[in-house]
DSSP file (Angstrom, degrees, kcal/mol; ACC not computed):
  #  RESIDUE AA STRUCTURE BP1 BP2  ACC     N-H-->O    O-->H-N    N-H-->O    O-->H-N    TCO  KAPPA ALPHA  PHI   PSI    X-CA   Y-CA   Z-CA
    1    1 A X              0   0    0      0, 0.0     2,-0.4     0, 0.0     0, 0.0   0.000 360.0 360.0 360.0 123.2   14.3  -13.4  -12.9
    2    2 A X        -     0   0    0      1,-0.0     2,-0.3     0, 0.0     0, 0.0  -0.641 360.0-133.7 -82.1 131.3   14.2   -9.6  -12.5
    3    3 A X        -     0   0    0     -2,-0.4     2,-0.1     1,-0.1    -1,-0.0  -0.665  16.2-132.8 -85.6 135.3   11.1   -8.3  -10.7
    4    4 A X     >  -     0   0    0     -2,-0.3     4,-2.3     1,-0.1     5,-0.2  -0.351  26.7-106.6 -77.6 166.7    9.2   -5.4  -12.2
    5    5 A X  H  > S+     0   0    0      1,-0.2     4,-2.5     2,-0.2     5,-0.1   0.912 123.1  49.8 -59.1 -42.4    8.2   -2.4  -10.1
    6    6 A X  H  > S+     0   0    0      1,-0.2     4,-2.5     2,-0.2    -1,-0.2   0.887 108.7  52.2 -66.9 -38.1    4.6   -3.6  -10.2
    7    7 A X  H  > S+     0   0    0      2,-0.2     4,-2.2     1,-0.2    -1,-0.2   0.914 110.7  48.6 -61.4 -41.9    5.6   -7.1   -9.1
    8    8 A X  H  X S+     0   0    0     -4,-2.3     4,-2.8     2,-0.2    -2,-0.2   0.916 110.2  51.0 -64.4 -43.2    7.5   -5.6   -6.2
    9    9 A X  H  X S+     0   0    0     -4,-2.5     4,-2.3     1,-0.2    -2,-0.2   0.942 110.4  49.0 -58.9 -48.0    4.5   -3.4   -5.2
   10   10 A X  H  <>S+     0   0    0     -4,-2.5     5,-2.4     1,-0.2     6,-0.4   0.900 113.0  48.0 -58.2 -41.9    2.2   -6.5   -5.3
   11   11 A X  H ><5S+     0   0    0     -4,-2.2     3,-1.1     1,-0.2    -1,-0.2   0.932 112.7  47.4 -65.5 -46.3    4.6   -8.5   -3.2
   12   12 A X  H 3<5S+     0   0    0     -4,-2.8    -2,-0.2     1,-0.3    -1,-0.2   0.820 112.3  48.1 -69.3 -31.7    5.1   -5.7   -0.6
   13   13 A X  T 3<5S-     0   0    0     -4,-2.3    -1,-0.3    -5,-0.2    -2,-0.2   0.365 109.4-122.0 -91.6   8.0    1.4   -4.9   -0.1
   14   14 A X  T <>5 +     0   0    0     -3,-1.1     4,-2.2    -4,-0.2    -3,-0.2   0.879  52.2 161.5  58.9  42.2    0.6   -8.7    0.2
   15   15 A X  T  4< +     0   0    0     -5,-2.4    -4,-0.1     1,-0.2    -1,-0.1   0.815  68.5  53.5 -67.3 -31.2   -1.8   -8.6   -2.7
   16   16 A X  T  4 S+     0   0    0     -6,-0.4     3,-0.4     1,-0.2    -1,-0.2   0.931 114.8  40.4 -67.8 -44.4   -1.7  -12.4   -3.2
   17   17 A X  T  4 S+     0   0    0      1,-0.3     2,-0.2     0, 0.0    -2,-0.2   0.820 134.4  20.2 -73.3 -31.4   -2.7  -13.1    0.4
   18   18 A X  S  < S-     0   0    0     -4,-2.2    -1,-0.3    -5,-0.1    -2,-0.2  -0.634  81.3-158.0-141.8  78.0   -5.2  -10.2    0.6
   19   19 A X        +     0   0    0     -3,-0.4    -3,-0.1    -2,-0.2     3,-0.1  -0.290  33.2 140.6 -62.6 139.0   -6.4   -9.1   -2.8
   20   20 A X        +     0   0    0      1,-0.2     2,-0.2     2,-0.0    -1,-0.2   0.496  47.1  68.2-142.8 -42.6   -7.8   -5.6   -3.0
   21   21 A X  S    S-     0   0    0      1,-0.1    -1,-0.2     2,-0.0     2,-0.2  -0.549  72.4-119.2 -95.3 152.4   -6.8   -3.7   -6.1
   22   22 A X    >>  -     0   0    0     -2,-0.2     3,-1.3     1,-0.1     4,-0.6  -0.487  37.5-105.9 -77.8 159.3   -7.7   -4.2   -9.8
   23   23 A X  H >> S+     0   0    0      1,-0.3     3,-0.8     2,-0.2     4,-0.6   0.862 119.0  52.4 -57.9 -40.1   -4.9   -4.9  -12.1
   24   24 A X  H 3> S+     0   0    0      1,-0.2     4,-1.7     2,-0.2    -1,-0.3   0.651  92.9  75.2 -74.8 -13.1   -4.9   -1.4  -13.7
   25   25 A X  H <> S+     0   0    0     -3,-1.3     4,-2.7     1,-0.2     5,-0.3   0.840  87.8  60.5 -64.6 -32.9   -4.7    0.2  -10.2
   26   26 A X  H <X S+     0   0    0     -3,-0.8     4,-2.0    -4,-0.6    -1,-0.2   0.933 107.5  42.2 -64.5 -46.8   -1.0   -0.7   -9.9
   27   27 A X  H  X S+     0   0    0     -4,-0.6     4,-2.4     2,-0.2     5,-0.2   0.888 113.8  54.5 -65.6 -38.7    0.1    1.3  -13.0
   28   28 A X  H  X S+     0   0    0     -4,-1.7     4,-2.7     1,-0.2    -2,-0.2   0.955 112.0  41.2 -60.0 -52.3   -2.2    4.2  -12.0
   29   29 A X  H  X S+     0   0    0     -4,-2.7     4,-1.7     2,-0.2    -1,-0.2   0.847 113.2  54.1 -69.1 -33.6   -0.8    4.6   -8.5
   30   30 A X  H  <>S+     0   0    0     -4,-2.0     5,-2.9    -5,-0.3     6,-0.3   0.928 113.1  43.1 -64.4 -44.0    2.8    4.1   -9.7
   31   31 A X  H ><5S+     0   0    0     -4,-2.4     3,-2.0     1,-0.2    -2,-0.2   0.912 110.6  56.1 -66.1 -42.2    2.3    6.9  -12.3
   32   32 A X  H 3<5S+     0   0    0     -4,-2.7    -1,-0.2     1,-0.3    -2,-0.2   0.842 108.0  49.3 -57.4 -34.7    0.5    9.1   -9.7
   33   33 A X  T ><5S-     0   0    0     -4,-1.7     3,-1.7    -5,-0.2    -1,-0.3   0.119 120.1-109.0 -95.2  20.9    3.6    8.8   -7.4
   34   34 A X  T < 5S-     0   0    0     -3,-2.0    -3,-0.2     1,-0.3    -2,-0.1   0.781  71.8 -57.5  62.5  29.7    6.0    9.7  -10.2
   35   35 A X  T 3 <S+     0   0    0     -5,-2.9     2,-0.9     1,-0.2    -1,-0.3   0.501  95.5 144.8  80.1   3.2    7.4    6.2  -10.5
   36   36 A X    <>  -     0   0    0     -3,-1.7     4,-2.1    -6,-0.3    -1,-0.2  -0.668  32.8-166.4 -79.3 106.2    8.5    6.2   -6.8
   37   37 A X  H  > S+     0   0    0     -2,-0.9     4,-2.7     1,-0.2     5,-0.2   0.904  84.6  50.0 -63.3 -44.1    7.9    2.6   -5.8
   38   38 A X  H  > S+     0   0    0      1,-0.2     4,-2.4     2,-0.2    -1,-0.2   0.902 111.2  48.6 -64.6 -40.6    8.1    3.2   -2.1
   39   39 A X  H  > S+     0   0    0      2,-0.2     4,-2.5     1,-0.2    -1,-0.2   0.880 112.2  50.3 -65.1 -36.8    5.6    6.1   -2.2
   40   40 A X  H  X S+     0   0    0     -4,-2.1     4,-2.6     2,-0.2     5,-0.2   0.922 110.1  49.1 -66.0 -45.2    3.3    3.9   -4.2
   41   41 A X  H  X S+     0   0    0     -4,-2.7     4,-2.3     2,-0.2     5,-0.2   0.929 111.9  49.8 -59.4 -46.0    3.6    1.0   -1.7
   42   42 A X  H  X S+     0   0    0     -4,-2.4     4,-2.2    33,-0.2    -2,-0.2   0.947 112.8  45.4 -58.7 -51.0    2.9    3.4    1.1
   43   43 A X  H  X S+     0   0    0     -4,-2.5     4,-2.4     1,-0.2    -1,-0.2   0.913 113.9  48.4 -62.3 -42.9   -0.2    4.9   -0.6
   44   44 A X  H  X S+     0   0    0     -4,-2.6     4,-2.5     1,-0.2    -1,-0.2   0.864 110.9  50.6 -69.1 -34.7   -1.7    1.6   -1.6
   45   45 A X  H  X S+     0   0    0     -4,-2.3     4,-1.6    -5,-0.2    -1,-0.2   0.890 110.0  50.3 -67.9 -38.2   -1.2    0.1    1.9
   46   46 A X  H  X S+     0   0    0     -4,-2.2     4,-0.6    -5,-0.2    -2,-0.2   0.927 112.6  46.7 -64.3 -43.6   -2.9    3.1    3.5
   47   47 A X  H >< S+     0   0    0     -4,-2.4     3,-1.3     1,-0.2     4,-0.5   0.926 111.7  51.4 -61.5 -44.3   -5.8    2.7    1.0
   48   48 A X  H 3< S+     0   0    0     -4,-2.5     3,-0.4     1,-0.3    -1,-0.2   0.787 105.1  57.3 -64.1 -27.6   -5.9   -1.0    1.8
   49   49 A X  H 3< S+     0   0    0     -4,-1.6     3,-0.3     1,-0.2    -1,-0.3   0.611  83.8  84.8 -80.2 -11.2   -6.0   -0.4    5.5
   50   50 A X  S << S-     0   0    0     -3,-1.3     2,-0.3    -4,-0.6    -1,-0.2   0.897 112.0  -1.9 -61.2 -42.2   -9.2    1.8    5.2
   51   51 A X        +     0   0    0     -4,-0.5    -1,-0.3    -3,-0.4    -2,-0.0  -0.808  66.7 157.6-152.2 106.4  -11.5   -1.2    5.4
   52   52 A X        +     0   0    0     -3,-0.3     2,-0.5    -2,-0.3    12,-0.1   0.186  34.5 118.3-120.2  17.8  -10.2   -4.7    5.6
   53   53 A X        -     0   0    0     10,-0.1     2,-0.5     7,-0.1     9,-0.1  -0.735  47.2-160.6 -83.1 131.0  -13.1   -6.6    7.1
   54   54 A X        -     0   0    0     -2,-0.5     7,-2.3     7,-0.2     2,-0.5  -0.946   9.4-171.6-117.8 131.4  -14.3   -9.3    4.7
   55   55 A X  E     +A   60   0A   0     -2,-0.5     2,-0.4     5,-0.2     5,-0.2  -0.986   9.9 167.9-124.3 127.1  -17.7  -11.0    4.8
   56   56 A X  E >  S-A   59   0A   0      3,-3.0     3,-2.5    -2,-0.5    -2,-0.0  -0.974  70.0 -22.3-139.6 122.3  -18.6  -14.0    2.6
   57   57 A X  T 3  S-     0   0    0     -2,-0.4     3,-0.1     1,-0.3    -1,-0.1   0.862 128.2 -45.5  48.0  46.4  -21.7  -16.2    3.1
   58   58 A X  T 3  S+     0   0    0      1,-0.3     2,-0.4     0, 0.0    -1,-0.3   0.325 118.2 108.4  84.7  -9.7  -22.1  -15.2    6.8
   59   59 A X  E <   -A   56   0A   0     -3,-2.5    -3,-3.0     0, 0.0     2,-0.3  -0.804  46.6-174.2 -99.2 143.2  -18.4  -15.7    7.6
   60   60 A X  E     -A   55   0A   0     -2,-0.4    -5,-0.2    -5,-0.2     2,-0.2  -0.981  17.0-136.1-137.2 151.6  -16.3  -12.6    8.3
   61   61 A X        -     0   0    0     -7,-2.3    -7,-0.2    -2,-0.3     3,-0.1  -0.631  35.2 -97.0 -97.8 161.2  -12.6  -12.0    9.0
   62   62 A X        -     0   0    0     -2,-0.2     2,-0.4     1,-0.1    -8,-0.2  -0.353  49.8 -86.6 -73.6 159.7  -11.3   -9.7   11.6
   63   63 A X        -     0   0    0      1,-0.1     3,-0.2   -10,-0.1   -10,-0.1  -0.528  42.4-179.3 -68.6 122.7  -10.3   -6.1   10.8
   64   64 A X     >  +     0   0    0     -2,-0.4     4,-1.7     1,-0.1     3,-0.4   0.120  46.0 114.6-109.9  19.2   -6.7   -6.1    9.6
   65   65 A X  H  > S+     0   0    0      1,-0.2     4,-2.2     2,-0.2     5,-0.2   0.879  74.7  55.9 -59.7 -37.9   -6.4   -2.4    9.0
   66   66 A X  H  > S+     0   0    0      1,-0.2     4,-2.2    -3,-0.2    -1,-0.2   0.877 104.2  54.4 -60.9 -37.9   -3.8   -2.1   11.8
   67   67 A X  H  > S+     0   0    0     -3,-0.4     4,-2.1     1,-0.2    -1,-0.2   0.939 110.3  44.6 -60.5 -48.7   -1.6   -4.7   10.0
   68   68 A X  H  X S+     0   0    0     -4,-1.7     4,-2.3     1,-0.2    -1,-0.2   0.833 111.3  54.2 -69.2 -31.3   -1.6   -2.8    6.8
   69   69 A X  H  X S+     0   0    0     -4,-2.2     4,-1.8     2,-0.2    -1,-0.2   0.892 107.6  50.5 -66.8 -39.1   -1.0    0.5    8.6
   70   70 A X  H  X S+     0   0    0     -4,-2.2     4,-0.6     2,-0.2    -2,-0.2   0.910 111.3  48.3 -64.1 -41.5    2.1   -1.1   10.3
   71   71 A X  H >< S+     0   0    0     -4,-2.1     3,-1.2     1,-0.2     4,-0.4   0.921 109.9  52.9 -62.1 -43.1    3.3   -2.3    6.9
   72   72 A X  H >X S+     0   0    0     -4,-2.3     3,-2.1     1,-0.3     4,-0.5   0.855  96.4  66.9 -61.5 -35.7    2.8    1.2    5.4
   73   73 A X  H >< S+     0   0    0     -4,-1.8     3,-0.5     1,-0.3    -1,-0.3   0.762  91.6  63.4 -60.3 -23.9    4.8    2.8    8.2
   74   74 A X  T << S+     0   0    0     -3,-1.2    -1,-0.3    -4,-0.6    -2,-0.2   0.729 109.8  39.0 -69.0 -21.8    7.9    1.1    6.8
   75   75 A X  T <4 S+     0   0    0     -3,-2.1   -33,-0.2    -4,-0.4    -1,-0.2   0.345  85.4 123.5-111.5   3.7    7.5    3.1    3.6
   76   76 A X    <<  -     0   0    0     -4,-0.5     2,-0.4    -3,-0.5   -37,-0.1  -0.468  58.3-131.8 -71.1 133.4    6.5    6.5    5.0
   77   77 A X        -     0   0    0     -2,-0.2     2,-0.4   -38,-0.1    -1,-0.1  -0.685  18.0-149.3 -84.3 138.2    8.6    9.4    4.0
   78   78 A X        -     0   0    0     -2,-0.4     2,-0.7     2,-0.0    -1,-0.0  -0.894  16.5-121.9-108.8 138.1    9.7   11.6    6.9
   79   79 A X        +     0   0    0     -2,-0.4    -2,-0.0     1,-0.1     0, 0.0  -0.687  33.9 171.9 -78.1 113.7   10.4   15.3    6.4
   80   80 A X        +     0   0    0     -2,-0.7    -1,-0.1     2,-0.1     2,-0.0   0.211  38.6 114.8-108.8  14.4   14.0   15.8    7.5
   81   81 A X        -     0   0    0      1,-0.1     2,-0.4     0, 0.0    -2,-0.0  -0.274  67.2-111.7 -77.2 168.9   14.2   19.4    6.3
   82   82 A X        -     0   0    0     -2,-0.0     2,-0.3     1,-0.0    -1,-0.1  -0.811  25.6-121.8-103.0 145.1   14.7   22.4    8.6
   83   83 A X        -     0   0    0     -2,-0.4     2,-0.4     1,-0.0    -1,-0.0  -0.630  24.8-121.5 -84.6 141.8   12.1   25.0    9.2
   84   84 A X        -     0   0    0     -2,-0.3     2,-0.1     1,-0.0    -1,-0.0  -0.671  24.2-135.1 -82.8 134.4   12.9   28.6    8.4
   85   85 A X              0   0    0     -2,-0.4    -1,-0.0     1,-0.1     0, 0.0  -0.411 360.0 360.0 -81.5 163.5   12.6   31.0   11.3
   86   86 A X              0   0    0     -2,-0.1    -1,-0.1     0, 0.0    -2,-0.0   0.471 360.0 360.0 -92.0 360.0   10.9   34.4   11.0
């Protein structure tokens, strides 16, 4: 079974284990990033890391923002160009 880009994004950002986005968000961010799956994964993980504390009926989970930031670092693009001198 071939995985779609959106399926891959969902898998990489751990959306099943930690739901955050609406279904239409995946297509939006993929289009926003020009179809670049890795850039989309990076952006969505950074967004997901902004606030990851969950409270339900008096129970709360610990902040997992650091976890999502570590995942995002795997997809961060690094500028490898050279700077022009004056």
